[in-house]
C-alpha positions as CSV (number, residue, x, y, z in Angstrom):
1,X,0.4,12.9,-39.4
2,X,1.7,14.8,-36.4
3,X,-1.9,15.5,-35.4
4,X,-2.9,11.8,-35.3
5,X,-4.2,11.0,-31.8
6,X,-4.3,7.2,-32.1
7,X,-1.6,5.5,-34.2
8,X,-0.9,1.9,-35.0
9,X,2.8,1.1,-35.6
10,X,3.9,-2.2,-37.2
11,X,7.5,-3.4,-37.1
12,X,8.8,-6.4,-38.9
13,X,11.2,-9.2,-37.8
14,X,14.1,-7.9,-39.8
15,X,14.0,-4.6,-37.9
16,X,14.2,-6.3,-34.5
17,X,16.5,-9.2,-34.8
18,X,20.1,-10.1,-35.8
19,X,20.8,-11.8,-39.1
20,X,21.5,-15.1,-37.4
21,X,18.2,-15.0,-35.4
22,X,17.6,-13.7,-31.9
23,X,16.5,-10.3,-30.7
24,X,18.7,-7.3,-31.1
25,X,18.3,-5.4,-27.8
26,X,19.7,-2.2,-29.3
27,X,17.2,-2.2,-32.1
28,X,14.3,-2.9,-29.8
29,X,15.5,-0.1,-27.4
30,X,15.9,2.4,-30.3
31,X,12.3,1.7,-31.5
32,X,10.9,2.0,-27.9
33,X,12.8,5.3,-27.5
34,X,10.9,6.7,-30.5
35,X,7.5,5.4,-29.5
36,X,7.9,6.6,-25.8
37,X,8.9,10.1,-27.0
38,X,5.9,10.3,-29.3
39,X,3.6,9.1,-26.6
40,X,4.8,11.4,-23.8
41,X,2.4,14.0,-22.6
42,X,-0.7,11.8,-23.2
43,X,-1.6,13.5,-26.5
44,X,-0.9,10.3,-28.6
45,X,-2.0,6.7,-28.1
46,X,0.1,4.0,-29.7
47,X,-0.7,0.3,-30.5
48,X,2.3,-1.7,-31.6
49,X,1.9,-4.6,-34.0
50,X,5.2,-6.5,-33.7
51,X,6.5,-9.4,-35.7
52,X,9.5,-11.2,-34.4
53,X,8.3,-14.1,-32.2
54,X,9.5,-16.9,-34.6
55,X,12.7,-15.0,-35.4
56,X,13.5,-14.4,-31.7
57,X,13.1,-18.1,-31.0
58,X,15.6,-19.3,-33.7
59,X,18.9,-18.8,-31.9
60,X,17.7,-20.1,-28.5
61,X,16.5,-23.4,-30.2
62,X,19.7,-23.7,-32.2
63,X,18.0,-23.0,-35.5
64,X,20.1,-21.2,-38.1
65,X,17.2,-20.1,-40.3
66,X,13.5,-19.9,-40.2
67,X,12.2,-23.5,-40.5
68,X,9.8,-24.4,-43.2
69,X,7.9,-27.1,-41.3
70,X,4.9,-26.0,-39.2
71,X,5.9,-27.8,-35.9
72,X,9.3,-26.1,-35.6
73,X,7.8,-22.7,-36.5
74,X,5.3,-23.1,-33.7
75,X,8.1,-24.2,-31.3
76,X,10.2,-21.2,-32.3
77,X,7.1,-18.9,-31.8
78,X,6.4,-20.4,-28.4
79,X,10.0,-19.7,-27.2
80,X,10.3,-16.4,-29.0
81,X,7.0,-14.7,-28.0
82,X,8.0,-14.8,-24.3
83,X,11.4,-13.3,-25.1
84,X,9.9,-10.7,-27.4
85,X,7.4,-9.4,-24.8
86,X,9.9,-9.6,-22.0
87,X,12.3,-7.4,-24.0
88,X,9.5,-4.9,-24.8
89,X,8.4,-4.9,-21.1
90,X,11.9,-4.1,-19.8
91,X,12.5,-1.5,-22.5
92,X,9.3,0.4,-22.0
93,X,9.7,0.2,-18.2
94,X,12.6,2.7,-18.6
95,X,9.9,5.3,-19.4
96,X,7.4,4.0,-16.8
97,X,5.1,2.6,-19.6
98,X,3.3,-0.7,-19.0
99,X,2.6,-2.9,-21.9
100,X,-0.1,-5.5,-22.6
101,X,0.2,-8.5,-24.9
102,X,-2.6,-9.3,-27.4
103,X,-2.3,-12.4,-29.4
104,X,-4.9,-12.7,-32.2
105,X,-6.2,-15.2,-34.7
106,X,-8.6,-14.5,-37.5
107,X,-11.4,-16.1,-35.5
108,X,-10.9,-13.5,-32.7
109,X,-12.1,-10.8,-35.0
110,X,-14.3,-12.3,-37.7
111,X,-16.7,-14.0,-35.2
112,X,-19.0,-11.5,-33.6
113,X,-18.4,-12.3,-29.9
114,X,-14.7,-12.7,-30.3
115,X,-14.5,-9.4,-32.2
116,X,-16.2,-7.6,-29.4
117,X,-13.8,-9.0,-26.8
118,X,-10.7,-8.1,-28.8
119,X,-12.0,-4.5,-29.4
120,X,-13.0,-4.1,-25.7
121,X,-9.6,-5.3,-24.5
122,X,-7.6,-3.0,-26.8
123,X,-9.8,0.0,-25.8
124,X,-9.5,-0.7,-22.1
125,X,-5.7,-1.1,-22.3
126,X,-5.4,2.3,-24.0
127,X,-7.9,3.9,-21.6
128,X,-5.8,2.6,-18.6
129,X,-2.6,4.1,-20.1
130,X,-1.0,0.8,-21.2
131,X,0.6,0.2,-24.6
132,X,-0.9,-2.8,-26.4
133,X,1.5,-5.1,-28.3
134,X,-0.3,-7.2,-30.9
135,X,1.0,-10.2,-32.7
136,X,-0.6,-13.2,-34.4
137,X,-0.9,-16.3,-32.2
138,X,1.7,-18.2,-34.1
139,X,2.0,-21.0,-31.6
140,X,-1.5,-22.4,-32.4
141,X,-2.8,-20.6,-35.5
142,X,-1.7,-22.8,-38.4
143,X,-3.3,-20.7,-41.1
144,X,-1.8,-17.5,-39.7
145,X,1.7,-18.9,-39.8
146,X,1.3,-20.0,-43.4
147,X,-0.1,-16.6,-44.2
148,X,2.6,-14.9,-42.1
149,X,1.3,-11.4,-42.8
150,X,1.5,-9.0,-39.8
151,X,1.3,-6.1,-42.3
152,X,-2.3,-7.1,-43.1
153,X,-2.9,-7.7,-39.4
154,X,-1.8,-4.2,-38.7
155,X,-4.2,-2.7,-41.2
156,X,-7.0,-4.6,-39.7
157,X,-6.0,-3.7,-36.1
158,X,-5.8,0.0,-37.2
159,X,-9.4,-0.3,-38.3
160,X,-10.4,-2.2,-35.1
161,X,-9.1,0.5,-32.8
162,X,-10.3,3.4,-35.0
163,X,-6.7,4.6,-35.6
164,X,-6.0,8.0,-37.2
165,X,-2.8,6.7,-38.8
166,X,-1.0,3.5,-39.6
167,X,2.8,3.4,-39.8
168,X,4.4,0.4,-41.5
169,X,8.1,0.1,-40.6
170,X,10.4,-1.9,-42.8
171,X,14.0,-2.3,-43.7
172,X,13.4,-0.2,-46.8
173,X,12.7,3.6,-46.5
174,X,9.6,3.6,-48.7
175,X,8.1,2.3,-51.9
176,X,10.3,2.7,-55.0
177,X,9.5,2.7,-58.7
178,X,11.9,-0.3,-59.1
179,X,14.5,-2.2,-57.2
180,X,15.8,0.2,-54.5
181,X,19.3,-1.1,-55.0
182,X,19.3,-0.4,-58.7
183,X,20.6,2.8,-60.2
184,X,18.1,5.3,-61.4
185,X,15.1,4.2,-59.2
186,X,13.3,6.8,-57.1
187,X,11.2,6.7,-54.0
188,X,7.5,7.3,-54.5
189,X,6.5,10.1,-52.1
190,X,2.7,9.9,-52.3
191,X,0.1,7.4,-53.4
192,X,-3.4,8.8,-53.9
193,X,-4.9,5.6,-55.3
194,X,-4.1,2.2,-56.9
195,X,-3.5,3.8,-60.3
196,X,-0.5,5.7,-59.0
197,X,1.5,2.4,-58.5
198,X,-0.1,0.2,-61.1
199,X,3.2,0.3,-63.1
200,X,5.4,-0.6,-60.1
201,X,7.0,-4.1,-59.9
202,X,6.9,-4.9,-56.2
203,X,9.3,-7.3,-54.5
204,X,8.8,-10.1,-52.0
205,X,10.5,-10.9,-48.7
206,X,13.8,-9.2,-48.0
207,X,17.4,-10.5,-47.7
208,X,17.4,-11.1,-44.0
209,X,15.3,-14.2,-44.3
210,X,13.6,-14.0,-40.9
211,X,10.4,-12.4,-42.1
212,X,7.7,-13.5,-44.6
213,X,6.1,-10.5,-46.0
214,X,8.2,-8.1,-48.1
215,X,6.9,-5.0,-49.9
216,X,4.0,-6.9,-51.5
217,X,2.3,-7.4,-48.2
218,X,3.0,-3.8,-47.1
219,X,1.5,-2.3,-50.1
220,X,-1.5,-4.6,-49.8
221,X,-1.9,-3.6,-46.1
222,X,-1.7,0.1,-47.1
223,X,-4.4,-0.5,-49.7
224,X,-6.7,-2.1,-47.1
225,X,-6.2,0.6,-44.5
226,X,-6.5,3.5,-47.1
227,X,-9.7,2.0,-48.4
228,X,-11.0,1.9,-44.9
229,X,-10.3,5.6,-44.4
230,X,-6.9,5.4,-42.6
231,X,-3.8,7.1,-44.1
232,X,-0.6,5.1,-44.1
233,X,3.1,5.9,-43.9
234,X,5.5,3.3,-45.2
235,X,9.1,3.8,-44.2
236,X,12.1,2.2,-42.5
237,X,12.4,1.6,-38.8
238,X,15.3,4.0,-38.7
239,X,12.9,6.8,-39.9
240,X,10.2,6.0,-37.4
241,X,10.7,9.3,-35.5
242,X,10.3,11.3,-38.7
243,X,7.1,9.4,-39.6
244,X,5.5,10.0,-36.2
245,X,6.5,13.7,-36.2
246,X,4.9,14.3,-39.6
247,X,8.2,15.0,-41.4
248,X,8.7,14.0,-45.1
249,X,9.8,10.4,-45.1
250,X,8.9,7.2,-46.9
251,X,5.7,6.8,-48.9
252,X,2.4,8.4,-47.8
253,X,-0.8,6.5,-48.8
254,X,-3.8,8.9,-48.8
255,X,-7.1,7.5,-47.4
256,X,-9.2,6.5,-50.4
257,X,-12.4,5.3,-48.7
258,X,-14.6,5.5,-45.6
259,X,-14.8,3.2,-42.6
260,X,-17.0,0.2,-42.7
261,X,-18.1,-2.3,-40.1
262,X,-14.9,-3.7,-38.4
263,X,-15.9,-7.3,-38.5
264,X,-16.7,-7.2,-42.2
265,X,-13.2,-5.9,-43.0
266,X,-11.7,-8.8,-41.1
267,X,-14.2,-11.2,-42.8
268,X,-13.1,-9.9,-46.3
269,X,-9.3,-9.7,-45.7
270,X,-8.4,-12.1,-43.0
271,X,-10.8,-15.0,-42.7
272,X,-10.0,-18.4,-44.2
273,X,-13.2,-19.9,-45.8
274,X,-14.0,-23.4,-44.3
275,X,-16.2,-24.3,-47.2
276,X,-18.2,-22.9,-50.2
277,X,-21.8,-22.4,-51.3
278,X,-22.7,-22.3,-55.0
279,X,-25.6,-19.9,-55.7
280,X,-28.0,-19.7,-58.5
281,X,-28.1,-16.6,-60.7
282,X,-31.0,-15.1,-58.7
283,X,-29.2,-15.5,-55.4
284,X,-26.1,-14.0,-56.8
285,X,-28.0,-10.9,-57.9
286,X,-29.7,-10.7,-54.5
287,X,-26.5,-11.0,-52.6
288,X,-24.1,-8.9,-54.8
289,X,-26.4,-6.3,-56.2
290,X,-29.3,-6.2,-53.7
291,X,-27.0,-6.8,-50.6
292,X,-29.7,-9.2,-49.3
293,X,-29.3,-12.1,-46.9
294,X,-28.7,-15.5,-48.4
295,X,-31.7,-17.9,-48.2
296,X,-31.6,-21.6,-48.7
297,X,-33.8,-21.4,-51.8
298,X,-30.9,-19.8,-53.7
299,X,-28.2,-22.4,-52.9
300,X,-27.4,-25.0,-55.5
301,X,-24.5,-26.9,-53.9
302,X,-22.4,-27.2,-50.7
303,X,-18.7,-28.0,-50.3
304,X,-16.5,-28.3,-47.2
305,X,-16.9,-29.4,-43.6
306,X,-17.9,-26.4,-41.6
307,X,-20.0,-25.6,-38.6
308,X,-22.4,-22.8,-37.8
309,X,-20.5,-19.5,-37.4
310,X,-17.6,-20.5,-39.8
311,X,-16.7,-18.2,-42.7
312,X,-17.7,-19.7,-46.1
313,X,-17.2,-18.5,-49.7
314,X,-20.1,-17.8,-51.9
315,X,-19.7,-18.6,-55.6
316,X,-21.6,-17.9,-58.8
317,X,-22.7,-20.8,-61.1
318,X,-19.3,-20.4,-63.0
319,X,-17.4,-21.0,-59.7
320,X,-16.2,-17.4,-59.2
321,X,-16.1,-16.2,-55.6
322,X,-18.5,-13.3,-55.3
323,X,-18.9,-12.9,-51.5
324,X,-17.9,-14.3,-48.1
325,X,-20.1,-14.7,-45.0
326,X,-20.6,-16.4,-41.6
327,X,-22.9,-19.3,-42.1
328,X,-25.8,-20.1,-39.7
329,X,-25.9,-23.9,-40.3
330,X,-23.5,-26.8,-40.2
331,X,-22.4,-28.3,-43.5
332,X,-24.3,-31.6,-42.7
333,X,-27.6,-29.7,-42.2
334,X,-27.6,-27.7,-45.4
335,X,-28.2,-30.3,-48.2
336,X,-31.7,-31.0,-47.0
337,X,-32.5,-27.2,-47.0
338,X,-31.3,-26.4,-50.5
339,X,-33.9,-24.9,-52.9
340,X,-36.6,-24.7,-50.3
341,X,-38.3,-21.6,-48.9
342,X,-37.9,-20.7,-45.2
343,X,-41.7,-20.9,-44.8
344,X,-41.6,-24.5,-46.1
345,X,-38.7,-25.4,-43.9
346,X,-40.4,-23.9,-40.8
347,X,-43.5,-26.0,-41.5
348,X,-41.6,-29.3,-42.0
349,X,-38.6,-28.9,-39.7
350,X,-39.6,-26.4,-37.1
351,X,-39.3,-22.6,-36.4
352,X,-35.5,-22.8,-36.0
353,X,-35.2,-23.3,-39.7
354,X,-37.1,-20.2,-40.7
355,X,-34.0,-18.0,-41.0
356,X,-31.2,-17.0,-43.4
357,X,-28.3,-19.2,-44.2
358,X,-26.2,-16.1,-44.0
359,X,-27.6,-12.8,-42.7
360,X,-26.6,-9.7,-44.6
361,X,-24.9,-8.3,-41.5
362,X,-22.5,-11.2,-41.6
363,X,-21.8,-11.0,-45.4
364,X,-19.3,-9.1,-47.4
365,X,-19.2,-8.8,-51.2
366,X,-15.8,-9.5,-52.7
367,X,-14.9,-6.7,-55.2
368,X,-12.7,-7.7,-58.1
């Protein structure tokens, strides 16, 4: 861990705010002190994924707790995001470090052009010596607010920037084999694969009530990153210094897989399907086993109201989701294409229709 050159650090709302809502300047400064120390000398690069926009906006708007309705969540995020970045800007300025704000939605990284732009911006900020601060664009992204999972966002950003390590900071100092507050439970020091924690009952959001994730989303984020070849440390914000220095703290998730295409990882784990295509058995075999592109001849039915470029779910005849991909046609166009060969379509409708419904480069198989 101490040798990791590029590190993504994720911090949750409960580690940055007061119990009543609003930013806790001392907590923010304490985190910045650790990150600035680790970054000094230029040997390490850090990308910070920070929750806290909605929580920071509660007190200024007179809200006692995180609202459940979407409109007030967006209003709180709008107020809080400015306060959050302003606080980080001032705190990092004590060390002469400039920060850059990156607000993302799933479209920004599942669509090819948007993905390139996000990757290029992050790389350029790091190359110019700035510290990127990433958050979901909660003021406009309705699906992201309902999803509310910056842990998963951090895992995907770690893959996007080719990080050597992901550090997930929480209000709990690691994964335990039971309720951390209960007598007799113990911290799990290492996880080498899913089987190591299959017996563990994992809790949801914490007592503070300002965040939305809890340990479930952190373990899922660790699984995503580890499967993509990135080791993960899960610990408390108070132990951030130990985690970045490579000392024994929290729970260490070993990398279990190798890196894949960035965009496909986002497509699998972050995109919200706008519709569904039901395939016949032959198309299911071609897509799942043969990793082929999806042609119109293999589609039996279309659901949803989507446009070209949107993510859609691919289902087998029994209705089970088997893959996800970015479709090349609008939902209104597809019904007249179903069951027909691309050669026939080109002859009857023109050369623009002699192409895949989903190209294999824009398709990911969903493993059970």
